[in-house]
N, C-alpha and C positions, 0 to 999 in steps of 0.2 A: 228376498230380492237383493239385499246389499251383499249377501254372501255370494250369490250367483254372479253378481257383477264383478266382485272381487276375484273369484276364480276366473272368470273370463278375461280379466285384465292381466292376470298372471300368465295365462296361456298365450294370449295375444296382446301384449301391452301396446298401448296406443299413446300414453304420455311418457314424457321424459322421466318422470319420478318412478313410474312402473317399470319402465326399462332398465333403470339403475338397480332397482330391487331385485328384479329377475336375474339380471347379470350377476349380481352379488351373490344371490342364492346359488346360481349355477356354478359360480366359481368355488364357492364353499363346498358343495357337493363333490366337485371334481377334485378339490384338494384333499377332502376326507377319503375319497376313493383311492387316490395316489398313496396317501399315508397308510390306508388299509393294506394296499398291495405290498408296500415296502415292509409293514409290520408282518405280513404273511410270509414274505421272503425270509426275513430274519428268523421268524419262528420256525420255518422249515429247516433252516441251517442249524437251528439249535436242537431239533427233534430228529431230523434224519441226517445222522452223522456221517454217512458214506465212508465208515472205517474200512480199512483193509482186513482181509481174513487173517486169522493167526497162522503163524508158521511154526509155532512150538508144539511138539508132541512130547509131553512128559514121560510117556511110557518108554521113550527111546533112551532116556538117560537117568531116570529117577528110579529105576527098579519097579517095585510092586505098586503099581498105580491102576486102578480100576475105572473104566468108563461107565458111568451110570446114566440112565435116561429117566426122566419123569415128565408128567403131562400137566399142563396148566388148565384152568377152567375154561379157556377159549379154545382148547383142543390142540394147542400146539405142543410138540414134543421137543424138549430141552434136553441137552446133555451136559454132564459135568464131570470133573475128576475127583475121585475118591481116593484118598491117601490113608491106608489103613495104619492104624497105631496098635495100642494095647487092646486085645479083645475084651469087649465089655466096658471099655473106657468111654467118656464123653466124646461127642463129635462137635467139632468147631466149624461153623460154616463161614466162608470168606466171601465178602461181598464187596466187589470193586466199585470204584466211584464212577462218576460221569466222565465220559471221554477215555475210559480206560478199559481194561479187560481182565479175565482171570490170569492171563499170561503174566501180567505186570505185578501179581501178587504171590507168584509161585514160591519165591524164597520165603515168605511168611508162612506159606502152607507147609513147606518142608521143615521150617523151624519148629513149628507146632508138632509136626509128625515125629521129628527127632526127640521130642519130649513125651512121645508115646500117645499123643492125642490122635484120634481119628479126625480127618480134615476133609471137607467137600468145598470145592470151588467150581463155580459155573458163571457163564456170561448172562448178564441182563439184556432185555430187548434193546436192540439197536447197537449192540456192542459185541466186538469179536465176531464169532461164528453163530450168533443167535439166529434162530428161524425167523424172528420178527425184526422188521427193518427199522423201526422207529423207536424211540424212548419216550416215556411220559414223565421223567424226572423223578419218579418215586411211586406213582400209584400202580401202575401195572407190574412194576417190579416187586412191590409188596406181595401181590398174588403170586408171582413166581417164587419168591422166597418161601412162602407159606407152603406152596406145593413142594418144594425141595425138602422142607422139614418133614412134611408128611411122608414122603418117600423114604426119608432116613429113618423115621420112626418106625417103620415096617421092617427094619433089618433086625437080625438076631445077633450081630456082633458089635453092637454099640450099646451104650447106656441110653435108652430111648426115653428116660424120664429126666435127663439132664443134658442140655445142649448149651453151646455157647455160640455167639455171633460176633463177628468184627465186621464193621462196615466203615467205609469212607465216603463222605459227602452223600450222593444218592444212595449208596449201599447202606450208610448209616441211618438214612430216613426210612428206608425199607426195613432195616433191621429193628428199629424201634416200634414200627406199626406192627410188624410180624410178631414181635415179642409180646405186644399187647393183646394180640389174639391167640397166641400159643403159649400156655404156661410152661411147656417143657424148657423153654430158653430160660436158663437160669443166671446168665452173666452176659453182659454187653460190653463190648469195646467199641467206642464211637469216635470217629476222627472226622473233623470239619463238617459238623452236622448243621442242618438248617431246619426250621419249622415249617416252611411253605416252600413248595417248588418254585413259586415265583420269585422268591428270594435268590435262588440259584440262577434263575433266568435273568434276573436283573444283573446280577454279578457278570454273567456272560455277555449281556448287552454292553455294560460298562467297559468290559475288556474289548469289545468290538469297537468301541468308541462312539456308541450311539445311545448309551444308557442315559446320559444327562440331557439328551435333546427333549424339548418341552412336550412334545406330542407323540413322537415315534415310539418312545419307550412305553408309555402307558397304553397305547393301542396295541403293541405286541403283547403286553401282559394281559389285556383284556381278551385279545384273540386266543390266548393260551387258555384263559378261564373258560371261555365259551367251548373250546375244543375239548376240555377235560370235564364238561359238565356231567357226563355219565361215569367217568372213571374216578373223580375226585372222592376222596374219603372224609367223612365228618370228623374223623379222628385226626388229631395232629400229634406230632411227637411231644409237644409240651404238655398236652392233655394225657397222652398215654404215659409219660414219664411220671406224671404226678400219682398214677396208680400202681408204680412199681416199687414201692417202699419194700425193703428187704431184699431186693435183687440187686447184686453188686453191678456198678456201672463205672466204666473208665472213660473219661472224656479226654480227647487229645486235640490241641490246636497247634497250628503251624504258622510260623511268621511268613511263610510263602503264600499264605491265603488268608490275609488279613480280614477280609469280608466274612468268610465262613468262620474264622476264628472268633470274631465278635458275637456272632449268632450262637456259637458253641458254647461260649462262656455264659450267655445268658440263660440257655437251656440248662446248663450245669447248675446255675444259681437256684434255679426254679425246681430242679429235681430233688426228691427225697433221697436219703442215703440207704445204704452205703454207697458213697461215690468218691471218685478221685479225679483230679484235673492235673493234666500235664501239658505244659507249653514247651514246644521245640522249635528250632530254627526252620526245619523242613519236615514235612509228613508225606508229601506226595511220593508214593513209592517209585515213580518212574524217574525221578530227579535226585534221589538220594545217593550220596556217596557210599563207598562200601562201608566205612566206619559208622556213618549215619544210619545205614540200613541195618546194621548189626545192632546198634544201641536201640533202634525203634523195635526190632523184632524182639529183643531181650525184654523190653518194656511190656509189650503185649503178651509174650508167653509167661512173664512172671506174674501178670494179672490173673491170667486163667489158672496158673498153678496155685495160686492163693485162694481163688474164689471158685473154681471148678475143678477140685482135686481129681485125679485119676480114678481113685478108689474112695468110696464112701466109707468113713470109719464106722465100725460096728458098735463102738462105745457110745 
């Protein structure tokens, strides 16, 4: 009886106290809905990037470049650029970062090719000319990288038992999870890595000036978690790296991305060897000066030459 009276009073308040309670509840619900809408808007801006299509065609100026296609588990057909090196040599897959594209890492691909590696570069979902218009900050991208590795493993002109992967931010996240699932990956170069896509999202929110707001940030992160409930992996880079003892890993941090640099150093400390850590003033390929770009590419190429040699010694 008391409960029915309370419900009736909430629906049709007659006392001043009941009207205040109902008004307060209505204001709270309205405020939450407004914050949820704001969070949804911010999340959509982070996942649907509205990037312009690529204007670079490497086949027009880089000589022998082959366009390859591969299919992901969701039925989408993706395309990438294959830069042939020494026949039978390992292939290194180049994984661009968040808000980037394969076009921005072309010089790294050609540097590896000049040292006779086979190289493959493609666009993740939501970037460049990908057929998928949104990104998941690492989960869907891992599936795409695994599909690319499977496609490359079916070729007869590469060493299918020894592959390398370079990845920046989101590309690094996908690289670690893909290497955990595919033992063909023998060496990893990881730049500005994170352990949870929400860490990258938090950094992006802070960059937009809303990350420190007491409610908007947490609501946006919660909405991302709900949206990714079917895509998220139980495996994280930190847990995957713990199982990669014996596989060489290069960790790179840049002073131009301090938030990601701190996360990368933490993952480096937790990872088993062999491992290397390099700190540079800048590592974002799109903002590197010519000399910085050359030094960065030499660092990555030298790592793979040491730990993923072109030819396996028979001795």
